[in-house]
TORPAPA-624352 format. One record per residue (C-alpha): x, y, z; residue number from 1. Coordinates in Angstrom, 2 decimals, always signed. Layout:
<titis>
TITI_X_Y_Z_NUM
...
</titis>
This chain:
<titis>
TITI_+0.63_+0.37_-1.65_1
TITI_+4.00_+1.41_-2.60_2
TITI_+5.15_+3.58_+0.34_3
TITI_+6.74_+6.81_-0.98_4
TITI_+7.21_+8.15_+2.36_5
TITI_+8.43_+6.46_+5.54_6
TITI_+5.01_+6.70_+7.39_7
TITI_+3.16_+4.29_+9.71_8
TITI_+3.17_+1.26_+11.82_9
TITI_+3.16_+0.72_+15.46_10
TITI_+3.86_-3.27_+16.07_11
TITI_+4.23_-3.13_+19.75_12
TITI_+0.21_-2.78_+19.96_13
TITI_-0.56_-5.70_+17.88_14
TITI_+0.09_-9.43_+18.33_15
TITI_-0.75_-12.90_+16.78_16
TITI_-4.04_-12.94_+15.14_17
TITI_-6.46_-15.09_+13.24_18
TITI_-9.40_-13.94_+10.92_19
TITI_-12.77_-14.91_+11.88_20
TITI_-14.57_-17.31_+9.40_21
TITI_-16.64_-15.61_+6.81_22
TITI_-20.25_-16.21_+5.76_23
TITI_-21.20_-16.50_+2.11_24
TITI_-23.83_-13.84_+2.33_25
TITI_-22.58_-10.28_+3.70_26
TITI_-24.87_-7.31_+4.64_27
TITI_-23.18_-4.08_+5.30_28
TITI_-21.29_-4.31_+8.69_29
TITI_-21.78_-7.93_+9.56_30
TITI_-18.20_-9.17_+8.45_31
TITI_-14.98_-8.61_+10.22_32
TITI_-11.60_-8.79_+8.56_33
TITI_-10.49_-10.49_+11.81_34
TITI_-8.75_-9.49_+15.11_35
TITI_-5.63_-7.48_+14.12_36
TITI_-4.19_-7.96_+17.59_37
TITI_-4.19_-7.02_+21.22_38
TITI_-6.88_-4.45_+22.08_39
TITI_-4.50_-1.88_+23.23_40
TITI_-3.79_-0.84_+19.75_41
TITI_-6.76_+1.64_+20.45_42
TITI_-9.90_+3.06_+18.82_43
TITI_-10.19_+5.73_+16.29_44
TITI_-10.42_+9.03_+17.70_45
TITI_-13.31_+11.27_+16.14_46
TITI_-14.93_+14.21_+17.92_47
TITI_-17.79_+14.94_+15.68_48
TITI_-18.32_+18.36_+17.44_49
TITI_-15.01_+19.75_+16.11_50
TITI_-15.11_+23.07_+14.47_51
TITI_-16.34_+23.03_+10.79_52
TITI_-15.04_+25.15_+7.81_53
TITI_-11.70_+26.67_+6.87_54
TITI_-8.71_+25.22_+4.96_55
TITI_-6.51_+22.34_+6.01_56
TITI_-3.04_+22.49_+4.17_57
TITI_-1.02_+19.50_+3.96_58
TITI_+2.50_+19.26_+3.91_59
TITI_+3.03_+15.68_+4.93_60
TITI_+2.00_+13.59_+1.76_61
TITI_+3.32_+15.09_-1.33_62
TITI_+6.66_+15.97_+0.16_63
TITI_+8.63_+13.57_-2.17_64
TITI_+7.74_+14.91_-5.66_65
TITI_+10.04_+12.58_-7.57_66
TITI_+7.99_+9.56_-6.48_67
TITI_+4.58_+11.21_-7.94_68
TITI_+3.13_+9.72_-11.07_69
TITI_-0.96_+10.00_-10.77_70
TITI_-3.76_+9.87_-8.53_71
TITI_-5.82_+8.36_-11.26_72
TITI_-7.76_+5.42_-9.39_73
TITI_-6.66_+3.21_-12.03_74
TITI_-3.04_+3.34_-11.60_75
TITI_-2.26_+5.20_-8.25_76
TITI_+0.47_+3.52_-6.74_77
TITI_+1.85_+5.58_-3.88_78
TITI_+0.40_+6.07_-0.35_79
TITI_+0.93_+9.78_-0.85_80
TITI_-1.18_+9.98_-3.91_81
TITI_-3.72_+7.50_-2.52_82
TITI_-4.65_+10.25_-0.16_83
TITI_-5.89_+12.35_-3.07_84
TITI_-7.41_+9.44_-4.87_85
TITI_-9.49_+8.08_-1.69_86
TITI_-10.72_+11.58_-1.10_87
TITI_-12.21_+11.58_-4.64_88
TITI_-13.42_+8.02_-4.88_89
TITI_-15.51_+5.45_-3.01_90
TITI_-15.72_+1.79_-3.99_91
TITI_-17.82_-1.30_-3.45_92
TITI_-16.40_-1.65_-0.11_93
TITI_-14.31_-0.13_+2.74_94
TITI_-13.13_-1.08_+6.21_95
TITI_-14.48_+0.56_+9.43_96
TITI_-11.49_+1.04_+11.52_97
TITI_-13.31_+2.36_+14.68_98
TITI_-11.62_-0.43_+16.45_99
TITI_-8.02_-0.37_+15.03_100
TITI_-7.34_-3.77_+16.15_101
TITI_-10.50_-5.28_+14.61_102
TITI_-11.67_-3.75_+11.32_103
TITI_-15.01_-4.42_+9.65_104
TITI_-15.35_-4.91_+6.17_105
TITI_-18.67_-2.90_+5.26_106
TITI_-20.55_-1.97_+2.13_107
TITI_-19.63_+1.58_+0.59_108
TITI_-21.40_+1.62_-2.61_109
TITI_-22.56_-1.94_-2.20_110
TITI_-25.41_-2.54_+0.22_111
TITI_-24.48_-6.28_+0.33_112
TITI_-22.63_-8.96_-1.59_113
TITI_-23.09_-12.83_-1.74_114
TITI_-20.59_-15.50_-2.93_115
TITI_-21.08_-18.98_-4.04_116
TITI_-19.69_-21.86_-2.08_117
TITI_-16.16_-22.06_-3.67_118
TITI_-15.72_-18.39_-3.89_119
TITI_-15.65_-17.99_-7.50_120
TITI_-18.44_-15.98_-8.06_121
TITI_-19.82_-12.72_-6.24_122
TITI_-22.81_-10.61_-6.88_123
TITI_-22.81_-6.81_-5.37_124
TITI_-26.13_-4.79_-4.78_125
TITI_-25.27_-1.42_-5.58_126
TITI_-27.15_+1.49_-3.35_127
TITI_-29.54_+3.44_-5.36_128
TITI_-28.71_+6.83_-3.81_129
TITI_-25.10_+7.11_-5.17_130
TITI_-24.08_+9.81_-7.92_131
TITI_-20.73_+11.31_-8.87_132
TITI_-19.84_+14.69_-7.92_133
TITI_-21.24_+15.94_-11.55_134
TITI_-24.57_+14.31_-10.52_135
TITI_-24.44_+11.40_-12.80_136
TITI_-25.84_+8.12_-11.36_137
TITI_-23.29_+5.59_-10.05_138
TITI_-24.50_+2.49_-11.60_139
TITI_-23.12_-1.25_-11.96_140
TITI_-21.84_-0.35_-15.30_141
TITI_-19.70_+2.46_-13.74_142
TITI_-17.77_-0.21_-12.25_143
TITI_-17.57_-2.62_-15.16_144
TITI_-16.27_+0.24_-17.38_145
TITI_-13.87_+1.48_-14.62_146
TITI_-12.34_-2.00_-14.06_147
TITI_-12.05_-2.77_-17.83_148
TITI_-10.03_+0.55_-18.32_149
TITI_-8.02_-0.12_-15.31_150
TITI_-7.04_-3.49_-16.27_151
TITI_-6.68_-2.45_-20.02_152
TITI_-3.19_-2.98_-21.83_153
TITI_-3.34_+0.77_-22.80_154
TITI_-3.32_+2.01_-19.30_155
TITI_-0.62_-0.49_-18.37_156
TITI_-1.43_+0.27_-14.69_157
TITI_+1.25_-1.06_-12.13_158
TITI_-1.74_-2.67_-10.31_159
TITI_-3.15_-4.16_-13.64_160
TITI_-2.56_-7.60_-12.14_161
TITI_-5.49_-6.99_-10.02_162
TITI_-7.73_-7.53_-12.72_163
TITI_-6.37_-11.21_-13.37_164
TITI_-8.68_-12.29_-10.41_165
TITI_-11.46_-11.90_-12.79_166
TITI_-11.97_-14.44_-15.65_167
TITI_-10.40_-13.40_-18.69_168
TITI_-8.48_-10.52_-16.93_169
TITI_-5.06_-11.85_-18.28_170
TITI_-6.27_-11.57_-21.78_171
TITI_-7.63_-7.77_-21.09_172
TITI_-4.12_-6.94_-19.74_173
TITI_-2.25_-8.42_-22.79_174
TITI_-4.72_-6.59_-25.11_175
TITI_-6.21_-9.82_-26.49_176
TITI_-9.71_-8.47_-25.38_177
TITI_-11.18_-5.15_-24.47_178
TITI_-14.19_-6.13_-22.49_179
TITI_-14.84_-8.74_-19.89_180
TITI_-17.98_-11.05_-20.03_181
TITI_-17.35_-12.28_-16.63_182
TITI_-18.40_-8.60_-15.06_183
TITI_-22.21_-8.54_-15.78_184
TITI_-23.50_-5.08_-14.92_185
TITI_-27.39_-5.06_-14.59_186
TITI_-28.39_-1.29_-14.13_187
TITI_-31.79_-2.04_-13.86_188
TITI_-31.63_-4.67_-11.09_189
TITI_-28.56_-2.60_-9.59_190
TITI_-26.33_-5.77_-9.45_191
TITI_-22.79_-6.51_-10.37_192
TITI_-21.92_-9.90_-10.90_193
TITI_-18.39_-11.12_-10.99_194
TITI_-16.81_-14.44_-11.95_195
TITI_-13.32_-14.86_-11.04_196
TITI_-10.58_-16.91_-12.50_197
TITI_-9.68_-18.91_-9.53_198
TITI_-11.29_-19.04_-6.06_199
TITI_-10.59_-16.10_-3.83_200
TITI_-12.09_-15.79_-0.39_201
TITI_-10.68_-12.31_-0.12_202
TITI_-12.12_-10.69_-3.09_203
TITI_-14.49_-8.37_-1.23_204
TITI_-11.79_-6.97_+0.59_205
TITI_-9.75_-6.57_-2.67_206
TITI_-12.24_-4.40_-4.23_207
TITI_-12.00_-1.84_-1.55_208
TITI_-8.93_-0.85_-3.53_209
TITI_-8.99_+2.36_-5.50_210
TITI_-8.32_+0.31_-8.90_211
TITI_-11.71_-0.93_-8.60_212
TITI_-13.47_+2.46_-8.33_213
TITI_-16.44_+3.39_-10.42_214
TITI_-15.83_+5.86_-13.46_215
TITI_-17.91_+8.53_-14.68_216
TITI_-19.04_+8.22_-17.90_217
TITI_-18.22_+11.79_-19.10_218
TITI_-15.05_+11.78_-17.65_219
TITI_-13.89_+8.51_-19.19_220
TITI_-14.98_+9.65_-22.77_221
TITI_-12.54_+12.77_-22.02_222
TITI_-9.72_+10.71_-20.63_223
TITI_-10.02_+7.39_-22.07_224
TITI_-7.56_+4.61_-21.45_225
TITI_-4.46_+7.31_-20.85_226
TITI_-3.47_+8.89_-17.62_227
TITI_-1.08_+11.18_-16.12_228
TITI_-0.74_+13.82_-13.31_229
TITI_-3.78_+15.89_-12.26_230
TITI_-6.45_+16.35_-14.69_231
TITI_-4.67_+14.15_-17.27_232
TITI_-6.25_+11.27_-15.44_233
TITI_-9.64_+10.54_-14.26_234
TITI_-10.72_+13.13_-11.37_235
TITI_-14.54_+13.19_-11.37_236
TITI_-15.49_+10.88_-8.44_237
TITI_-18.14_+9.91_-5.87_238
TITI_-16.02_+10.61_-2.71_239
TITI_-16.29_+13.09_-0.20_240
TITI_-14.10_+15.75_-2.15_241
TITI_-14.21_+16.86_-5.66_242
TITI_-11.09_+18.27_-7.48_243
TITI_-10.73_+22.04_-7.91_244
TITI_-7.20_+22.55_-9.24_245
TITI_-4.07_+20.33_-9.72_246
TITI_-0.61_+21.72_-10.67_247
TITI_+3.06_+21.16_-10.01_248
TITI_+2.73_+23.36_-6.72_249
TITI_-0.56_+21.85_-5.39_250
TITI_-3.58_+19.99_-5.50_251
TITI_-6.79_+21.43_-4.13_252
TITI_-9.89_+19.38_-3.10_253
TITI_-13.27_+21.09_-2.09_254
TITI_-16.22_+19.19_-0.42_255
TITI_-18.34_+17.03_-2.71_256
TITI_-22.00_+18.27_-1.73_257
TITI_-23.52_+15.30_-3.52_258
TITI_-21.60_+12.57_-1.33_259
TITI_-23.51_+9.89_+0.04_260
TITI_-21.27_+9.22_+3.14_261
TITI_-18.81_+6.84_+4.25_262
TITI_-18.93_+3.61_+6.23_263
TITI_-18.63_+5.39_+9.50_264
TITI_-21.87_+7.31_+9.05_265
TITI_-20.61_+10.53_+8.21_266
TITI_-22.07_+12.54_+5.56_267
TITI_-20.62_+15.89_+5.55_268
TITI_-17.15_+17.05_+5.12_269
TITI_-15.61_+19.33_+7.99_270
TITI_-13.16_+21.46_+6.00_271
TITI_-14.08_+24.09_+3.14_272
TITI_-10.71_+23.30_+1.36_273
TITI_-8.28_+20.63_+1.31_274
TITI_-4.85_+21.64_+0.12_275
TITI_-1.96_+19.14_-0.69_276
TITI_+1.28_+21.15_-1.16_277
TITI_+3.98_+19.65_-3.40_278
TITI_+7.61_+19.91_-1.98_279
TITI_+10.91_+18.45_-3.35_280
TITI_+11.46_+16.46_-0.25_281
TITI_+10.75_+15.70_+3.19_282
TITI_+13.47_+18.07_+4.75_283
TITI_+11.87_+21.13_+2.79_284
TITI_+8.31_+20.21_+3.82_285
TITI_+9.37_+19.95_+7.67_286
TITI_+11.33_+23.38_+7.30_287
TITI_+8.40_+25.02_+6.04_288
TITI_+6.11_+23.65_+8.86_289
TITI_+8.79_+24.79_+11.40_290
TITI_+8.60_+28.11_+9.88_291
TITI_+4.63_+28.51_+10.36_292
TITI_+3.47_+26.89_+7.01_293
TITI_+0.81_+24.38_+6.70_294
TITI_-1.12_+22.15_+9.25_295
TITI_+1.00_+19.06_+8.98_296
TITI_+4.36_+17.91_+7.90_297
TITI_+6.69_+14.77_+7.76_298
TITI_+9.41_+14.29_+9.95_299
TITI_+12.77_+13.65_+8.22_300
TITI_+15.54_+11.41_+9.21_301
TITI_+17.33_+12.69_+12.53_302
TITI_+14.42_+14.73_+13.64_303
TITI_+12.32_+12.29_+15.51_304
TITI_+13.17_+12.99_+18.90_305
TITI_+13.41_+16.74_+18.37_306
TITI_+9.78_+16.37_+16.72_307
TITI_+8.45_+14.45_+19.44_308
TITI_+9.69_+17.32_+21.97_309
TITI_+8.51_+20.19_+20.08_310
TITI_+5.03_+18.81_+18.75_311
TITI_+3.30_+16.82_+21.27_312
TITI_+0.61_+16.21_+18.41_313
TITI_+1.97_+13.84_+16.07_314
TITI_+1.18_+10.43_+14.43_315
TITI_+4.52_+8.66_+15.57_316
TITI_+2.55_+5.92_+17.64_317
TITI_-0.38_+5.44_+15.15_318
TITI_-0.78_+1.65_+14.17_319
TITI_-0.60_+1.15_+10.70_320
TITI_+0.22_-2.05_+8.51_321
TITI_+3.40_-1.44_+6.54_322
TITI_+6.86_-3.03_+5.99_323
TITI_+10.09_-1.51_+4.73_324
TITI_+12.46_-3.98_+2.93_325
TITI_+14.76_-4.28_-0.07_326
TITI_+14.01_-6.44_-3.00_327
TITI_+16.89_-8.83_-4.77_328
TITI_+16.44_-8.35_-8.63_329
TITI_+15.80_-11.94_-9.97_330
TITI_+17.37_-10.79_-13.22_331
TITI_+20.36_-9.27_-11.78_332
TITI_+23.13_-11.75_-12.81_333
TITI_+25.15_-11.25_-9.54_334
TITI_+22.21_-11.52_-7.20_335
TITI_+19.56_-13.50_-8.70_336
TITI_+18.74_-16.84_-9.45_337
TITI_+19.07_-20.04_-7.67_338
TITI_+22.99_-20.20_-7.68_339
TITI_+23.12_-17.06_-5.56_340
TITI_+20.63_-17.90_-2.69_341
TITI_+23.54_-18.12_-0.19_342
TITI_+24.89_-14.69_-1.33_343
TITI_+21.49_-13.33_-0.63_344
TITI_+21.21_-14.93_+2.69_345
TITI_+24.63_-13.68_+3.76_346
TITI_+23.77_-10.16_+2.71_347
TITI_+20.60_-10.17_+4.62_348
TITI_+22.58_-11.42_+7.89_349
TITI_+25.16_-8.72_+7.23_350
TITI_+22.72_-5.80_+7.64_351
TITI_+22.50_-4.48_+11.11_352
TITI_+19.01_-3.35_+11.46_353
TITI_+19.21_-2.13_+14.88_354
TITI_+21.95_+0.47_+13.56_355
TITI_+19.34_+1.35_+10.90_356
TITI_+16.50_+1.85_+13.40_357
TITI_+18.89_+3.88_+15.77_358
TITI_+20.79_+6.23_+13.38_359
TITI_+18.00_+6.70_+10.79_360
TITI_+14.91_+6.36_+12.77_361
TITI_+15.82_+7.12_+16.20_362
TITI_+14.46_+3.91_+17.49_363
TITI_+10.98_+4.89_+16.53_364
TITI_+10.33_+1.96_+14.47_365
TITI_+10.38_-1.99_+14.99_366
TITI_+12.91_-4.17_+13.57_367
TITI_+11.20_-6.61_+11.20_368
TITI_+11.38_-10.35_+12.03_369
TITI_+9.47_-11.14_+8.69_370
TITI_+8.12_-9.15_+5.74_371
TITI_+4.39_-9.08_+6.79_372
TITI_+3.86_-6.96_+9.91_373
TITI_+2.23_-7.63_+13.12_374
TITI_-1.82_-6.88_+12.91_375
TITI_-2.06_-8.64_+9.66_376
TITI_-4.59_-11.42_+9.87_377
TITI_-2.73_-14.79_+10.07_378
TITI_+0.65_-13.02_+11.17_379
TITI_+3.19_-15.17_+12.53_380
TITI_+5.95_-13.67_+14.53_381
TITI_+9.58_-14.68_+13.57_382
TITI_+9.26_-16.10_+10.19_383
TITI_+12.48_-15.15_+8.82_384
TITI_+15.64_-16.88_+9.77_385
TITI_+17.95_-14.19_+8.05_386
TITI_+16.35_-10.90_+9.56_387
TITI_+19.00_-10.60_+12.28_388
TITI_+22.76_-9.46_+12.48_389
TITI_+24.76_-12.77_+12.57_390
TITI_+28.17_-11.88_+10.94_391
TITI_+29.62_-15.18_+11.61_392
TITI_+26.90_-17.01_+9.78_393
TITI_+26.93_-14.60_+7.06_394
TITI_+30.67_-15.03_+6.50_395
TITI_+30.01_-18.71_+6.49_396
TITI_+27.24_-18.57_+3.66_397
TITI_+29.42_-16.05_+1.51_398
TITI_+32.53_-18.54_+1.62_399
TITI_+30.04_-21.61_+0.81_400
TITI_+28.72_-19.53_-2.10_401
TITI_+32.57_-18.48_-3.42_402
TITI_+33.71_-22.40_-2.78_403
TITI_+30.78_-23.39_-5.18_404
TITI_+32.72_-21.28_-7.92_405
TITI_+30.75_-17.94_-7.71_406
TITI_+32.46_-14.47_-7.10_407
TITI_+31.25_-10.82_-7.79_408
TITI_+32.78_-9.19_-10.56_409
TITI_+31.46_-5.63_-9.78_410
TITI_+30.13_-3.59_-6.70_411
TITI_+26.52_-4.59_-5.96_412
TITI_+24.06_-1.65_-6.79_413
TITI_+21.64_-0.47_-4.17_414
TITI_+18.80_+1.30_-5.59_415
TITI_+16.56_+3.89_-3.71_416
TITI_+14.59_+7.04_-4.53_417
TITI_+15.77_+10.19_-3.55_418
TITI_+14.27_+12.07_-0.75_419
TITI_+13.26_+10.94_+2.81_420
TITI_+15.77_+8.84_+4.53_421
TITI_+16.34_+6.10_+2.08_422
TITI_+20.00_+7.44_+1.22_423
TITI_+20.88_+7.18_+4.88_424
TITI_+19.32_+3.50_+4.89_425
TITI_+21.50_+2.55_+1.70_426
TITI_+24.54_+4.22_+3.11_427
TITI_+24.45_+2.13_+6.33_428
TITI_+23.77_-1.08_+4.16_429
TITI_+26.73_-0.20_+1.92_430
TITI_+29.10_+0.15_+4.99_431
TITI_+27.67_-3.00_+6.75_432
TITI_+28.23_-4.90_+3.49_433
TITI_+31.92_-3.75_+3.37_434
TITI_+32.67_-4.15_+7.04_435
TITI_+30.78_-7.58_+7.88_436
TITI_+31.35_-9.20_+4.28_437
TITI_+33.98_-7.25_+2.44_438
TITI_+31.55_-6.67_-0.29_439
TITI_+31.67_-3.50_-2.19_440
TITI_+28.46_-1.81_-3.11_441
TITI_+27.65_+1.42_-4.82_442
TITI_+24.66_+3.68_-4.26_443
TITI_+22.23_+4.10_-7.27_444
TITI_+19.81_+6.96_-6.41_445
TITI_+16.97_+7.61_-8.96_446
TITI_+15.57_+11.26_-8.74_447
TITI_+12.23_+10.79_-10.65_448
TITI_+9.55_+8.04_-11.39_449
TITI_+11.44_+5.64_-9.11_450
TITI_+8.73_+3.06_-8.81_451
TITI_+8.46_+3.01_-12.66_452
TITI_+12.40_+2.58_-13.08_453
TITI_+12.71_-0.19_-10.70_454
TITI_+9.68_-2.17_-12.21_455
TITI_+11.36_-2.41_-15.62_456
TITI_+13.50_-5.44_-16.45_457
TITI_+16.96_-5.02_-15.03_458
TITI_+15.64_-1.93_-12.88_459
TITI_+16.06_-3.54_-9.90_460
TITI_+19.58_-4.68_-8.56_461
TITI_+19.07_-4.54_-4.57_462
TITI_+16.43_-2.08_-4.50_463
TITI_+14.43_-0.09_-2.01_464
TITI_+10.81_-1.20_-1.62_465
TITI_+8.26_-0.38_+0.95_466
TITI_+4.41_-1.23_+1.24_467
TITI_+1.56_-0.16_+3.25_468
TITI_-1.42_-2.60_+2.94_469
TITI_-4.06_-1.58_+0.76_470
TITI_-6.54_-3.81_+2.78_471
TITI_-5.57_-6.17_+5.98_472
TITI_-5.00_-9.29_+4.33_473
TITI_-1.88_-11.39_+4.28_474
TITI_-2.36_-11.93_+0.36_475
TITI_-1.99_-8.12_+0.20_476
TITI_+1.49_-8.64_+1.00_477
TITI_+2.20_-12.02_-0.62_478
TITI_+0.31_-11.50_-3.83_479
TITI_+0.74_-7.97_-4.40_480
TITI_+4.57_-8.05_-3.95_481
TITI_+5.81_-11.29_-4.97_482
TITI_+3.38_-13.11_-7.54_483
TITI_+4.32_-13.69_-10.92_484
TITI_+1.25_-11.75_-11.94_485
TITI_+2.52_-8.60_-10.20_486
TITI_+5.70_-8.61_-12.19_487
TITI_+6.10_-5.24_-13.84_488
TITI_+3.97_-3.91_-11.16_489
TITI_+4.81_-3.97_-7.50_490
TITI_+6.91_-7.01_-7.63_491
TITI_+10.09_-5.03_-8.33_492
TITI_+12.45_-7.89_-7.68_493
TITI_+10.73_-10.03_-10.40_494
TITI_+10.28_-13.04_-8.06_495
TITI_+8.91_-15.71_-9.93_496
TITI_+8.86_-19.17_-8.39_497
TITI_+6.51_-22.34_-9.00_498
TITI_+6.31_-23.53_-5.54_499
TITI_+5.35_-20.16_-4.13_500
TITI_+2.75_-19.66_-6.78_501
TITI_+1.30_-22.92_-5.83_502
TITI_+1.15_-21.88_-1.99_503
TITI_-0.52_-18.67_-2.63_504
TITI_-3.16_-20.08_-5.15_505
TITI_-4.01_-22.67_-2.22_506
TITI_-4.13_-19.78_+0.24_507
TITI_-6.69_-17.61_-1.95_508
TITI_-8.66_-20.71_-2.54_509
TITI_-8.99_-21.65_+1.19_510
TITI_-12.41_-20.38_+2.72_511
TITI_-11.02_-21.29_+6.33_512
TITI_-9.37_-18.23_+7.54_513
TITI_-6.86_-19.95_+9.94_514
TITI_-5.88_-22.50_+7.26_515
TITI_-5.35_-19.73_+4.82_516
TITI_-3.18_-17.99_+7.38_517
TITI_-1.09_-21.16_+7.83_518
TITI_-0.70_-21.35_+3.92_519
TITI_+0.29_-17.69_+3.64_520
TITI_+2.84_-18.41_+6.56_521
TITI_+4.44_-21.26_+4.26_522
TITI_+4.72_-18.91_+1.72_523
TITI_+6.33_-16.27_+3.25_524
TITI_+8.89_-18.50_+4.82_525
TITI_+9.66_-20.07_+1.46_526
TITI_+10.13_-16.90_-0.12_527
TITI_+12.29_-15.25_+2.76_528
TITI_+14.32_-18.49_+3.83_529
TITI_+14.50_-21.12_+1.03_530
TITI_+14.71_-18.55_-1.68_531
TITI_+15.59_-15.10_-0.07_532
TITI_+13.88_-12.90_-2.48_533
TITI_+13.75_-9.95_-0.16_534
TITI_+15.46_-8.37_+2.97_535
TITI_+12.98_-6.99_+5.68_536
TITI_+14.30_-4.19_+7.67_537
TITI_+11.94_-2.49_+9.83_538
TITI_+8.06_-2.21_+10.16_539
TITI_+6.65_+1.58_+9.63_540
TITI_+5.87_+3.79_+12.40_541
TITI_+4.18_+7.18_+11.93_542
TITI_+6.28_+10.49_+10.96_543
TITI_+3.73_+13.13_+10.91_544
TITI_+3.27_+16.16_+13.24_545
TITI_+0.36_+18.56_+12.99_546
TITI_-0.97_+21.92_+14.79_547
TITI_-2.50_+22.24_+18.08_548
TITI_-5.55_+23.68_+16.40_549
TITI_-6.07_+20.53_+14.16_550
TITI_-8.88_+18.00_+15.35_551
TITI_-9.50_+14.36_+14.31_552
TITI_-5.93_+13.72_+12.83_553
TITI_-5.79_+10.13_+13.71_554
TITI_-4.23_+7.63_+10.95_555
TITI_-6.18_+4.56_+10.45_556
TITI_-4.09_+1.40_+10.17_557
TITI_-3.99_+1.50_+6.25_558
TITI_-2.23_+4.88_+6.42_559
TITI_-5.08_+6.67_+4.54_560
TITI_-6.28_+9.44_+6.41_561
TITI_-10.05_+10.16_+6.77_562
TITI_-9.90_+13.68_+5.19_563
TITI_-13.59_+14.07_+5.47_564
TITI_-13.21_+14.21_+9.37_565
TITI_-10.18_+16.46_+9.64_566
TITI_-11.08_+19.85_+11.20_567
TITI_-8.64_+22.76_+10.62_568
TITI_-9.89_+24.08_+13.88_569
TITI_-10.72_+27.47_+14.89_570
</titis>
């Protein structure tokens, strides 16, 4: 999930890992996603006796309003807006992060699921006690309708490529068809049968994404295949909260008294009201918090150590799965293509990641040695050959590129969204390129709709990217960020390589978890080293502080808060 804010990953607590083998029949709670690392990354803290009632006012997540687009489940793209979406909707499956190192994939709306031997067909049994907040039953057809809308050509979701996993999904995206016969909804038998286009052993994990949420029939009839901010998109869900109001200043959620509960066994929401305040930037949100407003806030660049000293209650050490990196635009004539590989490698080697971590993040993050962060099942340390400062090697590669008859005719454009610390990062990169290679670069800030802008053809030159895992799988980084199918969505650099496509296809089809991880390792190494399509910089660490009165503010590894558990305190 695109990272609108600089939020969370503590890499130090996680190490190399492998997924456990999966069976073809899974009852809720019987399958793990694999050990995410060493056991010292902790357990999810929860005090069930914490006070209930009151209002929790959040300043942390909508503090970069230029990146906000929609919290409609079919199109939600940022971690910030997903905080709202996941409060409103529950999907077929979800992860139990009680042990943060070893999440367990469980049934949410699905009671169980079965797969055929080659992982091309899945059947989900739907629980019979599920209803939307308006009292309408959640049926298998609710999922079919939601998936077909989310993948439709009219909606043009940045996550539309996810429907390609389903047989016929590409035709739905292109507008050739309006429905998918490969999704069979039996409302009488309460089953949802899905035939995939290709084998995919991670499909039960993938459907935990909000894209695959069910839709309320009346809400769908009103909104259709359009979307927008607030009530311009779908909002009637089956999650712990329901929407009260949404405008340019705030989004207000209240408990859904018809909610069936989460995978942790909770069935009641702690607070009476959850308010997400919108601010223009991180600095404004933090200033408001320091002035006594709100219950939590993000920490801006240059304030990490001060915040640690002033606010002992913080998420700066919460382990999350996230990567901060820059993409090279494949269609940029100066940077893209096979002729410019050595230039891209030289640029990556010329960037001082330690300087970035010290000056921008005050050494609170972990310098990347690859794109996929520690804690991801199948993670392999040190995959990237160009993720370190080596000015001598950088100059050598740059000269070899020039000697081949290449030259830069104008400054390299560094794209980034305004707000947060992205401008600070871009400025240091600009100076590194000039000081270490003599390359001129210009800053290209984008004030609004950044992720839409860079996803367009020609929108990404050397563009800021960031990703929080939607679900703890290697494929969520490789497929969602660099596959041909995700061009126009989350593949901002428009990377498109046949060998890479072959590797990720083999990985998805592999039902042995260890072998699948090894194939993804090969894909990542090829993308970073042979093609150098991206420049990993740091792995995320947390950046929120919260009041002493707040209880159960413990961020799970995917960065999505369990808002139903938050206690505003007394």
